[in-house]
GUPA-904115 format. One record per residue (C-alpha): residue number from 1; residue in one letter; x, z, y. Coordinates in pm, 1 decimal, m for minus. Each point is the difference from the previous one (the first is absolute). Layout:
! GUPA-904115
+-----+------+----------+----------+----------+
: pos : code :        u :        w :        v :
+-----+------+----------+----------+----------+
: NUM :    A :        X :        Z :        Y :
...
+-----+------+----------+----------+----------+
***
This chain:
! GUPA-904115
+-----+------+----------+----------+----------+
: pos : code :        u :        w :        v :
+-----+------+----------+----------+----------+
:   1 :    M :     m9.0 :      7.6 :     m9.8 :
:   2 :    N :    151.3 :   m135.9 :    351.2 :
:   3 :    L :   m137.2 :    199.7 :    362.3 :
:   4 :    Q :     17.7 :   m123.2 :    336.6 :
:   5 :    M :   m104.4 :    242.1 :    278.0 :
:   6 :    L :   m239.2 :   m229.6 :    245.9 :
:   7 :    G :    115.9 :    301.8 :    199.6 :
:   8 :    T :    119.6 :    350.5 :      9.9 :
:   9 :    G :   m148.2 :    168.0 :    365.0 :
:  10 :    N :   m252.9 :    214.1 :     45.2 :
:  11 :    A :   m335.2 :    m97.1 :    183.7 :
:  12 :    F :    202.7 :     43.1 :    405.3 :
:  13 :    A :    312.9 :   m138.7 :   m134.6 :
:  14 :    K :     92.4 :   m299.4 :    207.9 :
:  15 :    K :    389.6 :   m107.1 :   m196.3 :
:  16 :    Y :   m177.4 :     13.3 :   m301.0 :
:  17 :    F :   m311.5 :   m162.7 :   m168.3 :
:  18 :    N :   m260.2 :    165.4 :   m164.7 :
:  19 :    T :     58.9 :    138.8 :   m343.3 :
:  20 :    N :   m112.3 :   m225.5 :   m228.1 :
:  21 :    A :    123.4 :   m135.5 :   m271.2 :
:  22 :    L :     38.9 :   m329.9 :   m249.4 :
:  23 :    F :     71.0 :     52.3 :   m375.6 :
:  24 :    Y :    154.2 :   m280.1 :   m215.0 :
:  25 :    V :   m116.9 :     m7.6 :   m413.4 :
:  26 :    E :    m43.3 :   m224.2 :   m226.1 :
:  27 :    G :    m24.1 :   m309.8 :    312.9 :
:  28 :    R :   m261.3 :    152.7 :    118.8 :
:  29 :    T :     14.0 :    185.8 :    379.8 :
:  30 :    V :   m230.2 :    312.8 :     96.1 :
:  31 :    M :    m69.8 :     96.4 :    312.1 :
:  32 :    L :    m24.9 :    410.0 :     12.6 :
:  33 :    D :   m131.9 :     65.6 :    381.7 :
:  34 :    C :    m40.2 :   m292.8 :    250.4 :
:  35 :    G :    m11.5 :    176.1 :    356.8 :
:  36 :    I :     56.7 :   m156.3 :    337.8 :
:  37 :    T :    352.0 :   m122.2 :    m14.2 :
:  38 :    A :    m18.2 :   m143.2 :   m353.4 :
:  39 :    P :   m110.6 :   m350.1 :    101.8 :
:  40 :    L :    312.9 :    m34.8 :    200.6 :
:  41 :    S :    244.4 :    167.2 :   m183.9 :
:  42 :    L :    m92.8 :   m204.9 :   m277.6 :
:  43 :    Y :     60.9 :   m348.7 :    214.9 :
:  44 :    Q :    370.2 :    127.1 :     93.1 :
:  45 :    L :      7.1 :     11.1 :   m368.4 :
:  46 :    N :    m72.8 :   m370.7 :     m8.9 :
:  47 :    K :   m337.9 :    140.9 :   m214.2 :
:  48 :    S :   m319.9 :    m61.1 :     13.0 :
:  49 :    F :   m370.4 :    161.2 :   m113.7 :
:  50 :    N :    m35.2 :   m241.2 :   m239.1 :
:  51 :    D :    327.1 :    141.2 :   m241.7 :
:  52 :    I :   m210.9 :    289.8 :    m24.0 :
:  53 :    D :   m196.4 :     42.4 :   m315.2 :
:  54 :    A :   m131.6 :    344.3 :     47.4 :
:  55 :    L :    m40.2 :    248.8 :    251.4 :
:  56 :    L :     m7.3 :    360.5 :    m60.4 :
:  57 :    I :   m159.1 :    255.4 :    266.9 :
:  58 :    S :    123.4 :    362.0 :     65.8 :
:  59 :    H :   m214.7 :    126.8 :    243.6 :
:  60 :    I :   m176.4 :   m121.3 :    337.5 :
:  61 :    H :    209.7 :     60.5 :    315.7 :
:  62 :    A :    129.2 :   m328.5 :    167.2 :
:  63 :    D :    374.8 :      5.4 :    m32.4 :
:  64 :    H :   m149.1 :    m37.5 :   m396.2 :
:  65 :    I :   m325.8 :   m224.5 :     66.9 :
:  66 :    G :     69.3 :   m162.6 :    330.6 :
:  67 :    G :    116.5 :   m312.7 :   m112.4 :
:  68 :    I :   m250.3 :    m41.1 :   m271.2 :
:  69 :    E :   m285.6 :   m213.1 :    250.6 :
:  70 :    E :    270.5 :   m262.0 :     m4.3 :
:  71 :    F :     93.2 :     m4.1 :   m325.0 :
:  72 :    A :   m384.3 :    m55.5 :    m87.6 :
:  73 :    F :    m22.9 :   m299.9 :    251.6 :
:  74 :    Q :    292.9 :   m143.9 :   m115.4 :
:  75 :    M :    m86.4 :    m15.7 :   m373.2 :
:  76 :    K :   m355.5 :   m120.0 :     76.5 :
:  77 :    F :     57.1 :   m240.3 :    269.7 :
:  78 :    V :    347.6 :   m155.1 :    m73.1 :
:  79 :    H :    133.7 :     96.9 :   m364.0 :
:  80 :    K :   m416.0 :    m86.0 :   m124.9 :
:  81 :    R :     43.6 :    311.6 :   m236.1 :
:  82 :    K :    m80.9 :    335.2 :   m104.8 :
:  83 :    P :    258.1 :    220.8 :    m64.2 :
:  84 :    L :    m27.3 :    371.3 :   m198.5 :
:  85 :    L :    m50.1 :    315.2 :    216.3 :
:  86 :    Y :     63.7 :    271.7 :   m194.5 :
:  87 :    V :   m156.8 :    354.0 :    173.3 :
:  88 :    P :    m68.6 :    320.8 :   m114.6 :
:  89 :    A :   m426.2 :     48.3 :    m64.1 :
:  90 :    V :     21.9 :    260.0 :    273.2 :
:  91 :    L :    100.8 :   m223.2 :    312.3 :
:  92 :    V :   m131.3 :   m323.6 :    m97.4 :
:  93 :    E :   m347.2 :     66.7 :    181.8 :
:  94 :    R :    224.2 :    182.0 :    287.1 :
:  95 :    L :    210.2 :   m301.1 :     13.5 :
:  96 :    W :   m227.6 :   m211.0 :     69.5 :
:  97 :    E :   m269.5 :    173.3 :    240.8 :
:  98 :    F :    286.5 :    177.3 :    209.8 :
:  99 :    S :    277.0 :   m227.7 :     27.9 :
: 100 :    L :    m85.9 :   m394.5 :    m86.8 :
: 101 :    K :   m362.1 :    m72.1 :     29.6 :
: 102 :    G :     29.2 :    m24.0 :    366.5 :
: 103 :    G :    283.5 :   m303.3 :     20.0 :
: 104 :    L :   m145.2 :    m92.0 :   m343.5 :
: 105 :    L :   m349.6 :    m25.0 :      6.8 :
: 106 :    Q :   m187.3 :   m352.7 :     49.4 :
: 107 :    D :   m313.5 :   m132.5 :    m51.6 :
: 108 :    E :    139.7 :   m132.1 :   m363.6 :
: 109 :    F :    216.2 :    252.7 :    m61.3 :
: 110 :    Y :   m129.4 :    336.6 :    m29.8 :
: 111 :    S :    234.1 :    218.2 :   m247.7 :
: 112 :    L :    369.8 :     49.2 :   m126.8 :
: 113 :    D :   m121.7 :   m209.9 :   m296.8 :
: 114 :    D :    m33.0 :   m337.5 :    238.9 :
: 115 :    Y :    372.8 :     25.5 :     62.4 :
: 116 :    F :    135.0 :    205.4 :   m327.3 :
: 117 :    E :    m21.8 :     25.4 :   m356.4 :
: 118 :    V :    m13.7 :    373.9 :     23.6 :
: 119 :    K :     56.5 :    205.8 :   m285.5 :
: 120 :    L :    m79.6 :    386.2 :     m9.6 :
: 121 :    L :    301.8 :    281.6 :    m75.1 :
: 122 :    H :    m82.4 :    340.7 :    m76.1 :
: 123 :    E :    189.9 :    335.8 :     17.3 :
: 124 :    G :    215.4 :     77.6 :   m286.1 :
: 125 :    A :    m91.9 :   m330.9 :   m184.9 :
: 126 :    A :    260.3 :   m260.7 :    m43.8 :
: 127 :    A :    m54.0 :   m395.3 :     56.9 :
: 128 :    E :    218.3 :   m236.2 :    m80.9 :
: 129 :    I :    m98.0 :   m254.1 :    341.0 :
: 130 :    V :    256.1 :   m272.9 :   m116.0 :
: 131 :    P :    228.5 :    m21.8 :   m315.3 :
: 132 :    G :    263.1 :    227.0 :    m36.5 :
: 133 :    F :   m126.4 :    216.7 :    358.5 :
: 134 :    K :   m191.4 :    300.9 :   m135.4 :
: 135 :    V :    m94.4 :    272.7 :    297.3 :
: 136 :    E :   m218.1 :    324.7 :    m42.3 :
: 137 :    P :    m94.1 :     96.3 :    346.1 :
: 138 :    I :     54.6 :    375.0 :    108.1 :
: 139 :    L :   m250.7 :    141.8 :    252.3 :
: 140 :    T :    264.0 :    169.0 :    227.9 :
: 141 :    K :    m62.1 :    237.1 :    289.5 :
: 142 :    H :     73.5 :   m189.7 :    379.7 :
: 143 :    I :   m312.5 :     18.9 :    265.7 :
: 144 :    P :   m289.2 :    288.4 :    m87.3 :
: 145 :    N :   m289.9 :   m217.0 :   m141.8 :
: 146 :    K :    167.0 :   m340.6 :    m19.7 :
: 147 :    P :    115.8 :    m89.5 :   m313.0 :
: 148 :    S :    336.9 :   m162.8 :    m49.8 :
: 149 :    F :    142.0 :    m45.5 :   m350.8 :
: 150 :    S :    377.5 :    m70.6 :   m109.2 :
: 151 :    Y :     86.6 :   m198.1 :   m318.4 :
: 152 :    F :    197.0 :     84.8 :   m294.8 :
: 153 :    I :    114.8 :   m352.7 :   m121.1 :
: 154 :    N :    117.9 :    m69.7 :   m340.5 :
: 155 :    E :     54.4 :    346.5 :   m121.5 :
: 156 :    S :    325.5 :     20.9 :    167.0 :
: 157 :    F :    m32.0 :    m97.0 :    373.0 :
: 158 :    F :   m226.8 :    223.2 :    257.3 :
: 159 :    Y :    m90.3 :   m155.1 :    348.2 :
: 160 :    S :   m164.4 :    222.3 :    226.1 :
: 161 :    A :   m236.7 :    m85.3 :    248.0 :
: 162 :    D :     m1.3 :    280.9 :    309.1 :
: 163 :    M :    m17.2 :    325.3 :   m107.9 :
: 164 :    L :     81.3 :    339.3 :     24.2 :
: 165 :    F :    314.3 :    145.7 :   m195.3 :
: 166 :    D :    m89.5 :     66.5 :   m347.6 :
: 167 :    R :    270.6 :    143.2 :   m151.1 :
: 168 :    A :   m198.8 :     85.4 :   m354.2 :
: 169 :    L :   m114.5 :   m350.1 :    m29.0 :
: 170 :    L :    331.8 :   m134.2 :     34.4 :
: 171 :    E :    125.6 :    251.1 :   m248.7 :
: 172 :    S :   m273.0 :   m143.0 :   m262.6 :
: 173 :    L :     52.8 :   m353.5 :     67.1 :
: 174 :    I :    402.2 :     88.6 :    m80.7 :
: 175 :    E :   m131.6 :    155.7 :   m282.2 :
: 176 :    R :   m218.2 :   m342.6 :   m130.7 :
: 177 :    G :    313.3 :   m199.5 :     50.1 :
: 178 :    C :     m1.9 :    m82.5 :    380.1 :
: 179 :    R :    353.6 :    m93.3 :     59.2 :
: 180 :    V :    m73.3 :   m215.1 :    352.8 :
: 181 :    I :   m198.3 :    162.5 :    276.8 :
: 182 :    F :    m90.2 :   m162.0 :    325.5 :
: 183 :    H :    m90.6 :    284.5 :    256.6 :
: 184 :    D :   m175.9 :     18.3 :    307.9 :
: 185 :    C :    254.8 :    205.9 :    241.3 :
: 186 :    Q :    m58.8 :    128.3 :    369.8 :
: 187 :    L :    343.5 :     69.0 :    119.5 :
: 188 :    S :   m123.9 :    232.4 :    284.9 :
: 189 :    S :   m178.8 :    403.8 :   m116.1 :
: 190 :    P :   m272.3 :    104.4 :    m25.5 :
: 191 :    A :   m159.0 :   m255.9 :   m155.0 :
: 192 :    A :   m408.5 :     m3.8 :     m7.4 :
: 193 :    V :    m35.5 :   m293.7 :   m212.7 :
: 194 :    H :    298.3 :   m141.2 :   m151.7 :
: 195 :    A :    280.7 :    169.9 :   m204.5 :
: 196 :    S :    277.5 :     77.6 :    237.8 :
: 197 :    I :    385.8 :    m43.6 :    m76.3 :
: 198 :    D :     34.8 :    407.1 :     15.2 :
: 199 :    D :   m290.5 :     22.4 :   m269.7 :
: 200 :    L :    181.5 :   m250.3 :   m193.5 :
: 201 :    L :    315.0 :    121.8 :      7.4 :
: 202 :    T :   m140.7 :    356.5 :   m153.2 :
: 203 :    L :     m8.1 :   m225.0 :   m375.6 :
: 204 :    P :    221.8 :     47.0 :   m257.2 :
: 205 :    E :    352.7 :   m266.1 :     13.5 :
: 206 :    A :   m143.7 :   m115.4 :   m326.4 :
: 207 :    I :   m282.9 :   m105.9 :    179.0 :
: 208 :    Q :    132.7 :   m111.9 :    316.7 :
: 209 :    E :    212.3 :   m236.8 :   m215.2 :
: 210 :    H :   m337.7 :   m189.8 :    m46.2 :
: 211 :    V :   m141.5 :    m14.1 :    340.4 :
: 212 :    W :     24.1 :   m293.0 :    254.6 :
: 213 :    L :   m136.4 :     71.5 :    332.7 :
: 214 :    M :   m242.1 :   m255.5 :    152.9 :
: 215 :    H :   m272.5 :    m12.6 :    271.0 :
: 216 :    Y :    267.0 :    197.4 :    279.1 :
: 217 :    D :     22.5 :    m56.8 :    366.5 :
: 218 :    D :    221.7 :   m136.6 :    242.2 :
: 219 :    S :    258.8 :    244.0 :      2.2 :
: 220 :    K :    108.7 :    m71.5 :   m353.7 :
: 221 :    D :    339.8 :     m8.0 :     50.2 :
: 222 :    E :     59.2 :    279.1 :    173.0 :
: 223 :    Y :    m76.1 :    129.8 :   m338.9 :
: 224 :    A :    293.4 :   m146.2 :   m206.5 :
: 225 :    G :    204.1 :    253.3 :   m221.7 :
: 226 :    Q :   m340.9 :    252.1 :     34.6 :
: 227 :    T :   m197.0 :   m105.8 :   m302.8 :
: 228 :    G :    176.0 :    209.6 :   m264.3 :
: 229 :    R :     19.2 :   m223.5 :   m346.4 :
: 230 :    M :   m328.5 :   m254.0 :    170.8 :
: 231 :    R :     61.9 :   m304.0 :    101.3 :
: 232 :    F :   m167.1 :   m218.7 :    269.8 :
: 233 :    V :   m187.3 :   m297.1 :    m64.1 :
: 234 :    D :    116.3 :   m323.3 :    213.1 :
: 235 :    Q :   m287.5 :   m250.9 :     67.6 :
: 236 :    H :     m2.0 :   m364.2 :   m132.0 :
: 237 :    R :    284.5 :    108.1 :   m219.4 :
: 238 :    M :    m50.5 :    m88.3 :   m406.2 :
: 239 :    Y :      1.6 :    284.5 :   m237.3 :
: 240 :    N :    m28.2 :     m9.5 :   m382.3 :
: 241 :    F :   m100.0 :    245.9 :   m218.0 :
: 242 :    E :    m31.1 :    m45.1 :   m370.6 :
+-----+------+----------+----------+----------+
***
């Protein structure tokens, strides 16, 4: 499995794009989240929305779903195909009614199903969304009363959405065989809706060695050498994880 971050920045970052990812597996491309900056990032990588075989959504903040309107319009009117959209069942109505309906609703197009082949995911139930790419949605704490899902991928890779620090979850994932953790990281403390770098530095070094930091702000370079055993993820760099 190859992974390329479309962006690694937080919602307010200007040096970095929104934290969205491309996973390449067995000739297929899965996009995990499609934020405001995703179309520009794809353009810089010489890619188009037509290169995406499936879109997977974590939650409905704009830095994670703000590019979906353009994705939907391009796929319908330019590329003329209906892509796969995987979304946790609890989010699907919110995604349409609270986020996408205002732009996508037209006389003949009434729902997400008019733009996407919508596939529902369920908490704790693993699903193979393309061959060789299995995801287990894990409901993780972020904003009260706004569900946010992180994903355990191929029983070895954890990709956090925006989430509060949860040491017990990370320890349990390592016990289940997780070898790589891509974790959102707030560089300043205290952190109200994300894991802070100070939180993550309390992890044992044996767990820190598995952790890659993303969703950081524009001060990232000031923290070089201050992340323990953890490393920063770089946007647009290709990573390979067997």
